[in-house]
Each structure stands twice: as structure tokens, then as C-alpha cells.
PDB file with one MODEL, atoms N, CA, C and O in Angstrom:
MODEL        1
ATOM      1  N   UNK A   1      11.945  13.209  17.707  1.00  0.00           N
ATOM      2  CA  UNK A   1      11.096  12.049  17.291  1.00  0.00           C
ATOM      3  C   UNK A   1      12.098  10.916  16.484  1.00  0.00           C
ATOM      4  O   UNK A   1      12.934  11.213  15.630  1.00  0.00           O
ATOM      5  N   UNK A   2      11.847   9.792  16.892  1.00  0.00           N
ATOM      6  CA  UNK A   2      12.830   8.616  16.334  1.00  0.00           C
ATOM      7  C   UNK A   2      11.895   7.891  15.408  1.00  0.00           C
ATOM      8  O   UNK A   2      10.716   7.748  15.735  1.00  0.00           O
ATOM      9  N   UNK A   3      12.378   7.403  14.217  1.00  0.00           N
ATOM     10  CA  UNK A   3      11.768   6.514  13.099  1.00  0.00           C
ATOM     11  C   UNK A   3      12.476   5.309  13.432  1.00  0.00           C
ATOM     12  O   UNK A   3      13.685   5.304  13.664  1.00  0.00           O
ATOM     13  N   UNK A   4      11.644   4.148  13.464  1.00  0.00           N
ATOM     14  CA  UNK A   4      12.309   2.840  13.483  1.00  0.00           C
ATOM     15  C   UNK A   4      12.340   2.465  11.940  1.00  0.00           C
ATOM     16  O   UNK A   4      11.496   2.686  11.072  1.00  0.00           O
ATOM     17  N   UNK A   5      13.642   1.795  11.860  1.00  0.00           N
ATOM     18  CA  UNK A   5      13.967   1.118  10.496  1.00  0.00           C
ATOM     19  C   UNK A   5      13.054  -0.078  10.435  1.00  0.00           C
ATOM     20  O   UNK A   5      12.758  -0.732  11.435  1.00  0.00           O
ATOM     21  N   UNK A   6      12.612  -0.342   9.199  1.00  0.00           N
ATOM     22  CA  UNK A   6      11.849  -1.495   8.787  1.00  0.00           C
ATOM     23  C   UNK A   6      10.553  -1.676   9.579  1.00  0.00           C
ATOM     24  O   UNK A   6      10.021  -2.777   9.722  1.00  0.00           O
ATOM     25  N   UNK A   7      10.047  -0.464  10.116  1.00  0.00           N
ATOM     26  CA  UNK A   7       8.872  -0.538  10.839  1.00  0.00           C
ATOM     27  C   UNK A   7       7.599  -0.863   9.905  1.00  0.00           C
ATOM     28  O   UNK A   7       7.530  -0.412   8.762  1.00  0.00           O
ATOM     29  N   UNK A   8       6.635  -1.646  10.449  1.00  0.00           N
ATOM     30  CA  UNK A   8       5.320  -1.958   9.796  1.00  0.00           C
ATOM     31  C   UNK A   8       4.612  -0.687   9.402  1.00  0.00           C
ATOM     32  O   UNK A   8       4.523   0.252  10.193  1.00  0.00           O
ATOM     33  N   UNK A   9       4.144  -0.652   8.277  1.00  0.00           N
ATOM     34  CA  UNK A   9       3.166   0.607   7.959  1.00  0.00           C
ATOM     35  C   UNK A   9       1.800   0.629   9.139  1.00  0.00           C
ATOM     36  O   UNK A   9       1.268  -0.409   9.533  1.00  0.00           O
ATOM     37  N   UNK A  10       1.497   1.640   9.465  1.00  0.00           N
ATOM     38  CA  UNK A  10       0.363   1.923  10.316  1.00  0.00           C
ATOM     39  C   UNK A  10      -0.810   1.351   9.560  1.00  0.00           C
ATOM     40  O   UNK A  10      -0.892   1.545   8.347  1.00  0.00           O
ATOM     41  N   UNK A  11      -1.636   0.724  10.148  1.00  0.00           N
ATOM     42  CA  UNK A  11      -3.035   0.183   9.566  1.00  0.00           C
ATOM     43  C   UNK A  11      -4.144   1.026  10.514  1.00  0.00           C
ATOM     44  O   UNK A  11      -3.889   1.431  11.648  1.00  0.00           O
ATOM     45  N   UNK A  12      -5.097   1.159   9.997  1.00  0.00           N
ATOM     46  CA  UNK A  12      -6.142   1.755  10.658  1.00  0.00           C
ATOM     47  C   UNK A  12      -6.843   0.978  11.647  1.00  0.00           C
ATOM     48  O   UNK A  12      -7.289  -0.080  11.203  1.00  0.00           O
ATOM     49  N   UNK A  13      -7.071   1.216  12.897  1.00  0.00           N
ATOM     50  CA  UNK A  13      -7.626   0.241  13.754  1.00  0.00           C
ATOM     51  C   UNK A  13      -9.040   0.200  13.607  1.00  0.00           C
ATOM     52  O   UNK A  13      -9.595   1.265  13.337  1.00  0.00           O
ATOM     53  N   UNK A  14      -9.798  -0.929  13.746  1.00  0.00           N
ATOM     54  CA  UNK A  14     -11.177  -1.035  13.619  1.00  0.00           C
ATOM     55  C   UNK A  14     -12.052  -0.156  14.438  1.00  0.00           C
ATOM     56  O   UNK A  14     -11.867   0.090  15.629  1.00  0.00           O
ATOM     57  N   UNK A  15     -13.048   0.310  13.679  1.00  0.00           N
ATOM     58  CA  UNK A  15     -14.103   0.924  14.435  1.00  0.00           C
ATOM     59  C   UNK A  15     -14.983   0.315  15.378  1.00  0.00           C
ATOM     60  O   UNK A  15     -15.332  -0.807  15.010  1.00  0.00           O
ATOM     61  N   UNK A  16     -15.485   0.701  16.533  1.00  0.00           N
ATOM     62  CA  UNK A  16     -16.291  -0.016  17.402  1.00  0.00           C
ATOM     63  C   UNK A  16     -17.721   0.004  16.668  1.00  0.00           C
ATOM     64  O   UNK A  16     -18.199   1.032  16.186  1.00  0.00           O
ATOM     65  N   UNK A  17     -18.344  -1.246  16.640  1.00  0.00           N
ATOM     66  CA  UNK A  17     -19.669  -1.390  16.120  1.00  0.00           C
ATOM     67  C   UNK A  17     -20.873  -0.898  17.084  1.00  0.00           C
ATOM     68  O   UNK A  17     -21.893  -0.292  16.756  1.00  0.00           O
ATOM     69  N   UNK A  18     -20.467  -1.326  18.354  1.00  0.00           N
ATOM     70  CA  UNK A  18     -21.660  -1.007  19.387  1.00  0.00           C
ATOM     71  C   UNK A  18     -21.364   0.349  19.976  1.00  0.00           C
ATOM     72  O   UNK A  18     -20.223   0.805  20.056  1.00  0.00           O
ATOM     73  N   UNK A  19     -22.439   0.961  20.379  1.00  0.00           N
ATOM     74  CA  UNK A  19     -22.479   2.202  21.184  1.00  0.00           C
ATOM     75  C   UNK A  19     -22.602   1.930  22.733  1.00  0.00           C
ATOM     76  O   UNK A  19     -23.110   0.907  23.190  1.00  0.00           O
ATOM     77  N   UNK A  20     -22.059   3.004  23.521  1.00  0.00           N
ATOM     78  CA  UNK A  20     -22.281   2.911  25.022  1.00  0.00           C
ATOM     79  C   UNK A  20     -23.644   2.900  25.342  1.00  0.00           C
ATOM     80  O   UNK A  20     -24.389   3.734  24.828  1.00  0.00           O
ATOM     81  N   UNK A  21     -24.067   2.054  26.135  1.00  0.00           N
ATOM     82  CA  UNK A  21     -25.470   2.120  26.462  1.00  0.00           C
ATOM     83  C   UNK A  21     -26.403   0.904  25.737  1.00  0.00           C
ATOM     84  O   UNK A  21     -27.532   0.600  26.122  1.00  0.00           O
ATOM     85  N   UNK A  22     -25.780   0.358  24.754  1.00  0.00           N
ATOM     86  CA  UNK A  22     -26.475  -0.523  23.833  1.00  0.00           C
ATOM     87  C   UNK A  22     -26.482  -1.821  24.611  1.00  0.00           C
ATOM     88  O   UNK A  22     -25.638  -2.135  25.450  1.00  0.00           O
ATOM     89  N   UNK A  23     -27.655  -2.626  24.195  1.00  0.00           N
ATOM     90  CA  UNK A  23     -27.785  -3.973  24.961  1.00  0.00           C
ATOM     91  C   UNK A  23     -27.351  -4.930  24.062  1.00  0.00           C
ATOM     92  O   UNK A  23     -27.737  -4.805  22.899  1.00  0.00           O
ATOM     93  N   UNK A  24     -26.477  -6.059  24.408  1.00  0.00           N
ATOM     94  CA  UNK A  24     -25.947  -6.979  23.690  1.00  0.00           C
ATOM     95  C   UNK A  24     -26.021  -8.417  24.390  1.00  0.00           C
ATOM     96  O   UNK A  24     -26.367  -8.569  25.561  1.00  0.00           O
ATOM     97  N   UNK A  25     -25.677  -9.386  23.579  1.00  0.00           N
ATOM     98  CA  UNK A  25     -25.600 -10.804  24.027  1.00  0.00           C
ATOM     99  C   UNK A  25     -24.210 -11.387  23.730  1.00  0.00           C
ATOM    100  O   UNK A  25     -23.663 -11.209  22.642  1.00  0.00           O
ATOM    101  N   UNK A  26     -23.685 -12.054  24.683  1.00  0.00           N
ATOM    102  CA  UNK A  26     -22.413 -12.898  24.299  1.00  0.00           C
ATOM    103  C   UNK A  26     -22.771 -13.916  23.557  1.00  0.00           C
ATOM    104  O   UNK A  26     -23.770 -14.590  23.810  1.00  0.00           O
ATOM    105  N   UNK A  27     -21.842 -14.168  22.379  1.00  0.00           N
ATOM    106  CA  UNK A  27     -21.915 -15.324  21.638  1.00  0.00           C
ATOM    107  C   UNK A  27     -21.434 -16.462  22.193  1.00  0.00           C
ATOM    108  O   UNK A  27     -22.127 -17.477  22.128  1.00  0.00           O
ATOM    109  N   UNK A  28     -20.254 -16.487  22.791  1.00  0.00           N
ATOM    110  CA  UNK A  28     -19.764 -17.754  23.540  1.00  0.00           C
ATOM    111  C   UNK A  28     -20.134 -17.600  24.934  1.00  0.00           C
ATOM    112  O   UNK A  28     -19.933 -16.624  25.658  1.00  0.00           O
ATOM    113  N   UNK A  29     -20.743 -18.774  25.229  1.00  0.00           N
ATOM    114  CA  UNK A  29     -20.999 -19.013  26.790  1.00  0.00           C
ATOM    115  C   UNK A  29     -20.033 -19.990  27.304  1.00  0.00           C
ATOM    116  O   UNK A  29     -20.261 -20.526  28.389  1.00  0.00           O
ATOM    117  N   UNK A  30     -18.940 -20.287  26.611  1.00  0.00           N
ATOM    118  CA  UNK A  30     -18.033 -21.232  27.239  1.00  0.00           C
ATOM    119  C   UNK A  30     -17.279 -20.631  28.483  1.00  0.00           C
ATOM    120  O   UNK A  30     -16.722 -19.533  28.487  1.00  0.00           O
ATOM    121  N   UNK A  31     -17.337 -21.447  29.462  1.00  0.00           N
ATOM    122  CA  UNK A  31     -16.836 -20.869  30.668  1.00  0.00           C
ATOM    123  C   UNK A  31     -17.755 -20.294  31.642  1.00  0.00           C
ATOM    124  O   UNK A  31     -17.434 -20.139  32.821  1.00  0.00           O
ATOM    125  N   UNK A  32     -18.916 -19.969  31.158  1.00  0.00           N
ATOM    126  CA  UNK A  32     -19.986 -19.331  31.998  1.00  0.00           C
ATOM    127  C   UNK A  32     -20.760 -20.109  32.630  1.00  0.00           C
ATOM    128  O   UNK A  32     -21.046 -21.133  32.008  1.00  0.00           O
ATOM    129  N   UNK A  33     -21.253 -19.986  33.747  1.00  0.00           N
ATOM    130  CA  UNK A  33     -22.179 -20.963  34.486  1.00  0.00           C
ATOM    131  C   UNK A  33     -23.585 -20.614  33.954  1.00  0.00           C
ATOM    132  O   UNK A  33     -23.859 -19.489  33.535  1.00  0.00           O
ATOM    133  N   UNK A  34     -24.461 -21.639  33.994  1.00  0.00           N
ATOM    134  CA  UNK A  34     -25.724 -21.658  33.421  1.00  0.00           C
ATOM    135  C   UNK A  34     -26.716 -20.317  34.120  1.00  0.00           C
ATOM    136  O   UNK A  34     -27.741 -19.928  33.559  1.00  0.00           O
ATOM    137  N   UNK A  35     -26.330 -19.874  35.092  1.00  0.00           N
ATOM    138  CA  UNK A  35     -27.200 -18.862  35.679  1.00  0.00           C
ATOM    139  C   UNK A  35     -26.608 -17.387  35.355  1.00  0.00           C
ATOM    140  O   UNK A  35     -27.080 -16.330  35.773  1.00  0.00           O
ATOM    141  N   UNK A  36     -25.497 -17.540  34.537  1.00  0.00           N
ATOM    142  CA  UNK A  36     -25.048 -16.221  34.088  1.00  0.00           C
ATOM    143  C   UNK A  36     -25.978 -15.451  33.195  1.00  0.00           C
ATOM    144  O   UNK A  36     -26.782 -15.970  32.421  1.00  0.00           O
ATOM    145  N   UNK A  37     -25.813 -14.301  33.356  1.00  0.00           N
ATOM    146  CA  UNK A  37     -26.870 -13.356  32.767  1.00  0.00           C
ATOM    147  C   UNK A  37     -26.624 -13.522  31.155  1.00  0.00           C
ATOM    148  O   UNK A  37     -25.547 -13.757  30.607  1.00  0.00           O
ATOM    149  N   UNK A  38     -28.016 -13.323  30.487  1.00  0.00           N
ATOM    150  CA  UNK A  38     -27.874 -13.404  29.183  1.00  0.00           C
ATOM    151  C   UNK A  38     -27.873 -11.945  28.297  1.00  0.00           C
ATOM    152  O   UNK A  38     -27.632 -11.877  27.092  1.00  0.00           O
ATOM    153  N   UNK A  39     -28.131 -11.042  28.997  1.00  0.00           N
ATOM    154  CA  UNK A  39     -28.153  -9.550  28.314  1.00  0.00           C
ATOM    155  C   UNK A  39     -27.105  -8.759  29.239  1.00  0.00           C
ATOM    156  O   UNK A  39     -27.071  -8.868  30.465  1.00  0.00           O
ATOM    157  N   UNK A  40     -26.308  -7.997  28.518  1.00  0.00           N
ATOM    158  CA  UNK A  40     -25.465  -7.002  28.891  1.00  0.00           C
ATOM    159  C   UNK A  40     -25.515  -5.772  28.264  1.00  0.00           C
ATOM    160  O   UNK A  40     -25.740  -5.740  27.054  1.00  0.00           O
ATOM    161  N   UNK A  41     -25.306  -4.542  29.022  1.00  0.00           N
ATOM    162  CA  UNK A  41     -25.039  -3.219  28.444  1.00  0.00           C
ATOM    163  C   UNK A  41     -23.690  -2.851  28.304  1.00  0.00           C
ATOM    164  O   UNK A  41     -22.854  -3.115  29.168  1.00  0.00           O
ATOM    165  N   UNK A  42     -23.407  -2.195  27.154  1.00  0.00           N
ATOM    166  CA  UNK A  42     -22.108  -1.555  26.984  1.00  0.00           C
ATOM    167  C   UNK A  42     -21.894  -0.299  27.788  1.00  0.00           C
ATOM    168  O   UNK A  42     -22.552   0.737  27.688  1.00  0.00           O
ATOM    169  N   UNK A  43     -20.795  -0.553  28.671  1.00  0.00           N
ATOM    170  CA  UNK A  43     -20.631   0.629  29.688  1.00  0.00           C
ATOM    171  C   UNK A  43     -19.389   1.427  29.124  1.00  0.00           C
ATOM    172  O   UNK A  43     -19.390   2.635  29.361  1.00  0.00           O
ATOM    173  N   UNK A  44     -18.356   0.918  28.425  1.00  0.00           N
ATOM    174  CA  UNK A  44     -17.398   1.740  27.805  1.00  0.00           C
ATOM    175  C   UNK A  44     -16.678   0.991  26.562  1.00  0.00           C
ATOM    176  O   UNK A  44     -16.802  -0.224  26.402  1.00  0.00           O
ATOM    177  N   UNK A  45     -15.952   1.768  25.736  1.00  0.00           N
ATOM    178  CA  UNK A  45     -15.183   1.180  24.703  1.00  0.00           C
ATOM    179  C   UNK A  45     -13.713   1.296  25.095  1.00  0.00           C
ATOM    180  O   UNK A  45     -13.188   2.296  25.586  1.00  0.00           O
ATOM    181  N   UNK A  46     -13.117   0.122  24.808  1.00  0.00           N
ATOM    182  CA  UNK A  46     -11.764  -0.064  25.370  1.00  0.00           C
ATOM    183  C   UNK A  46     -11.044  -0.454  23.955  1.00  0.00           C
ATOM    184  O   UNK A  46     -11.637  -0.940  22.992  1.00  0.00           O
ATOM    185  N   UNK A  47      -9.513  -0.116  24.021  1.00  0.00           N
ATOM    186  CA  UNK A  47      -8.668  -0.343  22.837  1.00  0.00           C
ATOM    187  C   UNK A  47      -8.826  -1.733  22.189  1.00  0.00           C
ATOM    188  O   UNK A  47      -9.225  -2.724  22.802  1.00  0.00           O
ATOM    189  N   UNK A  48      -8.493  -1.709  20.962  1.00  0.00           N
ATOM    190  CA  UNK A  48      -8.350  -2.912  20.312  1.00  0.00           C
ATOM    191  C   UNK A  48      -7.392  -4.077  20.665  1.00  0.00           C
ATOM    192  O   UNK A  48      -6.182  -3.861  20.717  1.00  0.00           O
ATOM    193  N   UNK A  49      -7.833  -5.135  20.876  1.00  0.00           N
ATOM    194  CA  UNK A  49      -6.909  -6.320  21.244  1.00  0.00           C
ATOM    195  C   UNK A  49      -6.933  -7.346  20.104  1.00  0.00           C
ATOM    196  O   UNK A  49      -8.003  -7.743  19.642  1.00  0.00           O
ATOM    197  N   UNK A  50      -5.798  -7.752  19.675  1.00  0.00           N
ATOM    198  CA  UNK A  50      -5.759  -8.912  18.462  1.00  0.00           C
ATOM    199  C   UNK A  50      -6.688  -8.418  17.338  1.00  0.00           C
ATOM    200  O   UNK A  50      -7.326  -9.296  16.757  1.00  0.00           O
ATOM    201  N   UNK A  51      -6.833  -7.339  17.005  1.00  0.00           N
ATOM    202  CA  UNK A  51      -7.534  -6.811  15.854  1.00  0.00           C
ATOM    203  C   UNK A  51      -9.169  -6.690  16.072  1.00  0.00           C
ATOM    204  O   UNK A  51      -9.932  -6.380  15.157  1.00  0.00           O
ATOM    205  N   UNK A  52      -9.562  -6.963  17.331  1.00  0.00           N
ATOM    206  CA  UNK A  52     -10.862  -6.782  17.549  1.00  0.00           C
ATOM    207  C   UNK A  52     -11.111  -5.683  18.688  1.00  0.00           C
ATOM    208  O   UNK A  52     -10.481  -5.688  19.746  1.00  0.00           O
ATOM    209  N   UNK A  53     -12.079  -4.757  18.367  1.00  0.00           N
ATOM    210  CA  UNK A  53     -12.467  -3.762  19.665  1.00  0.00           C
ATOM    211  C   UNK A  53     -12.817  -4.358  20.883  1.00  0.00           C
ATOM    212  O   UNK A  53     -13.566  -5.334  20.920  1.00  0.00           O
ATOM    213  N   UNK A  54     -12.348  -3.861  21.849  1.00  0.00           N
ATOM    214  CA  UNK A  54     -12.891  -4.323  23.182  1.00  0.00           C
ATOM    215  C   UNK A  54     -14.085  -3.462  23.898  1.00  0.00           C
ATOM    216  O   UNK A  54     -14.284  -2.280  23.614  1.00  0.00           O
ATOM    217  N   UNK A  55     -14.797  -4.133  24.785  1.00  0.00           N
ATOM    218  CA  UNK A  55     -15.731  -3.365  25.419  1.00  0.00           C
ATOM    219  C   UNK A  55     -15.822  -3.805  26.917  1.00  0.00           C
ATOM    220  O   UNK A  55     -15.651  -4.973  27.266  1.00  0.00           O
ATOM    221  N   UNK A  56     -16.095  -2.810  27.750  1.00  0.00           N
ATOM    222  CA  UNK A  56     -16.449  -3.264  29.127  1.00  0.00           C
ATOM    223  C   UNK A  56     -18.110  -3.267  29.122  1.00  0.00           C
ATOM    224  O   UNK A  56     -18.801  -2.417  28.559  1.00  0.00           O
ATOM    225  N   UNK A  57     -18.557  -4.312  29.808  1.00  0.00           N
ATOM    226  CA  UNK A  57     -20.061  -4.765  29.841  1.00  0.00           C
ATOM    227  C   UNK A  57     -20.403  -5.239  30.920  1.00  0.00           C
ATOM    228  O   UNK A  57     -19.610  -5.869  31.620  1.00  0.00           O
ATOM    229  N   UNK A  58     -21.702  -5.014  31.271  1.00  0.00           N
ATOM    230  CA  UNK A  58     -22.290  -5.427  32.409  1.00  0.00           C
ATOM    231  C   UNK A  58     -23.773  -5.621  32.467  1.00  0.00           C
ATOM    232  O   UNK A  58     -24.576  -4.996  31.774  1.00  0.00           O
ATOM    233  N   UNK A  59     -24.100  -6.631  33.442  1.00  0.00           N
ATOM    234  CA  UNK A  59     -25.434  -7.047  33.514  1.00  0.00           C
ATOM    235  C   UNK A  59     -26.162  -6.501  34.873  1.00  0.00           C
ATOM    236  O   UNK A  59     -25.560  -6.189  35.901  1.00  0.00           O
ATOM    237  N   UNK A  60     -27.239  -6.459  34.722  1.00  0.00           N
ATOM    238  CA  UNK A  60     -28.033  -5.789  36.060  1.00  0.00           C
ATOM    239  C   UNK A  60     -28.129  -6.985  37.023  1.00  0.00           C
ATOM    240  O   UNK A  60     -28.519  -6.788  38.174  1.00  0.00           O
ATOM    241  N   UNK A  61     -27.808  -8.157  36.625  1.00  0.00           N
ATOM    242  CA  UNK A  61     -27.884  -9.266  37.497  1.00  0.00           C
ATOM    243  C   UNK A  61     -26.539  -9.652  38.050  1.00  0.00           C
ATOM    244  O   UNK A  61     -26.427 -10.601  38.826  1.00  0.00           O
ATOM    245  N   UNK A  62     -25.523  -8.926  37.657  1.00  0.00           N
ATOM    246  CA  UNK A  62     -24.288  -9.220  38.217  1.00  0.00           C
ATOM    247  C   UNK A  62     -23.861  -7.925  38.883  1.00  0.00           C
ATOM    248  O   UNK A  62     -24.225  -6.791  38.572  1.00  0.00           O
ATOM    249  N   UNK A  63     -22.815  -8.374  40.099  1.00  0.00           N
ATOM    250  CA  UNK A  63     -22.377  -7.100  40.740  1.00  0.00           C
ATOM    251  C   UNK A  63     -20.910  -6.498  40.200  1.00  0.00           C
ATOM    252  O   UNK A  63     -20.299  -5.597  40.776  1.00  0.00           O
ATOM    253  N   UNK A  64     -20.484  -7.149  39.025  1.00  0.00           N
ATOM    254  CA  UNK A  64     -19.095  -6.712  38.451  1.00  0.00           C
ATOM    255  C   UNK A  64     -19.402  -6.456  37.173  1.00  0.00           C
ATOM    256  O   UNK A  64     -20.549  -6.686  36.790  1.00  0.00           O
ATOM    257  N   UNK A  65     -18.233  -5.828  36.108  1.00  0.00           N
ATOM    258  CA  UNK A  65     -18.237  -5.635  34.853  1.00  0.00           C
ATOM    259  C   UNK A  65     -17.300  -6.691  34.402  1.00  0.00           C
ATOM    260  O   UNK A  65     -16.444  -7.228  35.105  1.00  0.00           O
ATOM    261  N   UNK A  66     -17.568  -6.950  33.076  1.00  0.00           N
ATOM    262  CA  UNK A  66     -16.664  -7.931  32.173  1.00  0.00           C
ATOM    263  C   UNK A  66     -16.234  -7.226  31.099  1.00  0.00           C
ATOM    264  O   UNK A  66     -16.844  -6.270  30.620  1.00  0.00           O
ATOM    265  N   UNK A  67     -14.969  -7.764  30.612  1.00  0.00           N
ATOM    266  CA  UNK A  67     -14.248  -7.270  29.493  1.00  0.00           C
ATOM    267  C   UNK A  67     -14.428  -8.192  28.365  1.00  0.00           C
ATOM    268  O   UNK A  67     -14.282  -9.376  28.670  1.00  0.00           O
ATOM    269  N   UNK A  68     -14.732  -7.924  27.042  1.00  0.00           N
ATOM    270  CA  UNK A  68     -14.809  -8.888  26.150  1.00  0.00           C
ATOM    271  C   UNK A  68     -14.477  -8.143  24.775  1.00  0.00           C
ATOM    272  O   UNK A  68     -14.449  -6.913  24.736  1.00  0.00           O
ATOM    273  N   UNK A  69     -14.253  -8.847  23.770  1.00  0.00           N
ATOM    274  CA  UNK A  69     -13.812  -8.410  22.429  1.00  0.00           C
ATOM    275  C   UNK A  69     -15.106  -8.271  21.527  1.00  0.00           C
ATOM    276  O   UNK A  69     -16.069  -8.992  21.786  1.00  0.00           O
ATOM    277  N   UNK A  70     -15.156  -7.492  20.617  1.00  0.00           N
ATOM    278  CA  UNK A  70     -16.345  -7.260  19.914  1.00  0.00           C
ATOM    279  C   UNK A  70     -16.885  -8.639  19.110  1.00  0.00           C
ATOM    280  O   UNK A  70     -18.069  -8.971  19.053  1.00  0.00           O
ATOM    281  N   UNK A  71     -15.872  -9.295  18.561  1.00  0.00           N
ATOM    282  CA  UNK A  71     -16.175 -10.769  18.092  1.00  0.00           C
ATOM    283  C   UNK A  71     -17.104 -11.571  18.867  1.00  0.00           C
ATOM    284  O   UNK A  71     -17.861 -12.350  18.288  1.00  0.00           O
ATOM    285  N   UNK A  72     -17.107 -11.440  20.159  1.00  0.00           N
ATOM    286  CA  UNK A  72     -17.766 -12.267  21.112  1.00  0.00           C
ATOM    287  C   UNK A  72     -19.208 -11.809  21.338  1.00  0.00           C
ATOM    288  O   UNK A  72     -20.005 -12.450  22.023  1.00  0.00           O
ATOM    289  N   UNK A  73     -19.519 -10.545  20.656  1.00  0.00           N
ATOM    290  CA  UNK A  73     -20.838 -10.010  21.054  1.00  0.00           C
ATOM    291  C   UNK A  73     -21.866  -9.806  19.909  1.00  0.00           C
ATOM    292  O   UNK A  73     -21.417  -9.710  18.767  1.00  0.00           O
ATOM    293  N   UNK A  74     -23.104  -9.736  20.096  1.00  0.00           N
ATOM    294  CA  UNK A  74     -23.997  -9.548  19.096  1.00  0.00           C
ATOM    295  C   UNK A  74     -25.109  -8.731  19.632  1.00  0.00           C
ATOM    296  O   UNK A  74     -25.353  -8.689  20.838  1.00  0.00           O
ATOM    297  N   UNK A  75     -25.817  -8.050  18.695  1.00  0.00           N
ATOM    298  CA  UNK A  75     -27.046  -7.185  19.262  1.00  0.00           C
ATOM    299  C   UNK A  75     -28.071  -8.103  19.796  1.00  0.00           C
ATOM    300  O   UNK A  75     -28.359  -9.190  19.297  1.00  0.00           O
ATOM    301  N   UNK A  76     -28.665  -7.513  20.983  1.00  0.00           N
ATOM    302  CA  UNK A  76     -29.674  -8.402  21.726  1.00  0.00           C
ATOM    303  C   UNK A  76     -30.926  -7.875  20.781  1.00  0.00           C
ATOM    304  O   UNK A  76     -31.188  -6.672  20.823  1.00  0.00           O
ATOM    305  N   UNK A  77     -31.652  -8.687  19.988  1.00  0.00           N
ATOM    306  CA  UNK A  77     -32.966  -8.334  19.228  1.00  0.00           C
ATOM    307  C   UNK A  77     -33.921  -7.747  19.931  1.00  0.00           C
ATOM    308  O   UNK A  77     -34.427  -6.681  19.578  1.00  0.00           O
ATOM    309  N   UNK A  78     -34.291  -8.448  21.094  1.00  0.00           N
ATOM    310  CA  UNK A  78     -35.312  -7.967  22.002  1.00  0.00           C
ATOM    311  C   UNK A  78     -35.083  -7.846  23.423  1.00  0.00           C
ATOM    312  O   UNK A  78     -35.540  -8.665  24.221  1.00  0.00           O
ATOM    313  N   UNK A  79     -34.268  -6.678  23.821  1.00  0.00           N
ATOM    314  CA  UNK A  79     -33.648  -6.393  25.244  1.00  0.00           C
ATOM    315  C   UNK A  79     -34.817  -6.649  26.447  1.00  0.00           C
ATOM    316  O   UNK A  79     -34.527  -6.915  27.614  1.00  0.00           O
ATOM    317  N   UNK A  80     -36.079  -6.524  25.969  1.00  0.00           N
ATOM    318  CA  UNK A  80     -37.019  -6.534  26.977  1.00  0.00           C
ATOM    319  C   UNK A  80     -37.472  -7.864  27.275  1.00  0.00           C
ATOM    320  O   UNK A  80     -38.128  -8.082  28.294  1.00  0.00           O
ATOM    321  N   UNK A  81     -37.113  -8.939  26.304  1.00  0.00           N
ATOM    322  CA  UNK A  81     -37.591 -10.313  26.693  1.00  0.00           C
ATOM    323  C   UNK A  81     -36.815 -10.867  27.841  1.00  0.00           C
ATOM    324  O   UNK A  81     -37.081 -11.985  28.283  1.00  0.00           O
TER     325      UNK A  81
ENDMDL
END
């Protein structure tokens, strides 16, 4: 095992706030077309990127999954709406 000189001290990685299966909404719609789905379900938790936990999300209205950071997600208040 080697140690790096002048290495930065380890900082704890942020905890994921959303649970797998939870319904969320994307905060930023920049770059998304008007017909893009509003509600997404958390499919998996991914590693932290630039200090923000990442998630794989999917909408029932789309045939593919998206990857986004936690700071771009919010809880969907009324998922049945």
C-alpha cells in the first residue's frame, strides 16, 4: 500500500436523499422538449459527481433511462396527478 505525499484529506461522500423506486420531478427542463415526461422513478443510485449524488431515472412515457444529479431532482408531491 502506498501513500501519496500532500494528499488531500478524505471527505465523506454525500448521502443519497432519494430511495430506489421513489417518484421525482426534474427541476431543470433546459434542453428537454415540451412533451418530455414530468415524473420519473429512481431506478438506481450512482456514484457522486462534482459533489452531488447521481441517479438513474426513468419515466413510463420513455423507452430509455436518464442519468442526473441529485441537485436536479425534487420529490414529486402528488405522483398520481
